[in-house]
N, C-alpha and C positions, 0 to 999 in steps of 0.2 A: 749320320745316325750311328750310334754306338753298336759295335758288333757284339751281340750277346750269344752268339751261337756256341761258344765254348763253355758257356756256364749252365748247369743243370737247373738250378733254383734262383736264377737271377732275380733282382729287385733293384730298379734303378729310377731315379727321379729325373725327367727331362723337363726343362723349361725352355719353350719355343716361342720366339718373338715374331711377330708378323706386323707390317705397316698396314693401316686401315685406310684404303684409298678414299673413302667418302669423309674421313675426318683428316684434315691437314696435319694436326699436330699430335696425333695419337699412334701408339704402337700398342697392341695387344699381346699379353704373355699368357700362355697356355702352360699349366703344370700338369704333366702326365706322369703317373707312377707305372712303369712298365715291370710286370712280373710274369713268371712262367705261367701263370693263369690268365693272362690277358692284360689289358690296359685299363688303368683306372684313371679318371680325370674327375676334377671338381672345381668348386669355387673356393677361394680363400674366405674364410670368415674370422672375425675377431671376436672372441668370447671370454677373454680373460682381462679384467681390469688389472693393470700393473701400477703401483703408486710411482709418482715422480721420483726419480732417482735410483730406483730398483733396477738391478741388472735384468734384462730381457734375453731369453734363449732367441736364437736365430729362427726365422720362420721355416727355413729348410737349409741344408748343406748340400753342396754339389762337389762331386769329385772334380780334379782338374780337368779331365776330358770333358765332363757334362757341363762344367763352367765355359770351357772353350766352345762348345756347341752353342750355348746361349749367346756368348759374344759374337760368334759367326752369324747367327740368325738376326741379331740386332744390327751388325753391319749390313747384312743382306737387306734389312728394313730401312737403311739409310741413316742409322745412328752412328755417330762417330765420336770417339772419346775427346774431350774438351782439350786436352794436352796434345793429342795427335794433330788437331787443326792448327794449333800454334807452331808445333815443331815442324809441320810441312812448310810453312812461310820462312821459318828459320833456315831450314835446309836449302831453300831456294836461294835466300840471301847470301848463304855461306858459299854455294857454288858459284854465284856471280862474283863474289869477293875473291875467290881462289882463281878465277879466270882473270880477273883484273890484276892480281899479284903475278900471274904468269906472264902476262903481257909486259908488265913492268920489268920483271926479271930478264926476260929475253931481250928487251929493248936495252936495259942497262948494260947487259953482258955483250950486246952487239952480236948475238947468234940467232939464226932463224927458228921460229916458232915450229916444233914438229906438227 
């Protein structure tokens, strides 16, 4: 949670993700506006029709620290970036390949493996 104690009139948006145990494939996200007067929460509603092809303003903006908190809560809910799943397997394959190369190099040089 962001430390806001040093701010007199703070106003931050927090997006918090939670896994929903009774729904296998769902994660709930709560938007909370934290202000010096208290916390405000609400449901997002869509009330403006935007013609196709027109630019659309973002629903909300998060500071880097706030976005990191959202990413962390998504991670805690079991959500992983798609690219991270692929890179984990690639890293393991690279480690195995490097170990194979070490064995070959030490064998070719006829020196003991440390």
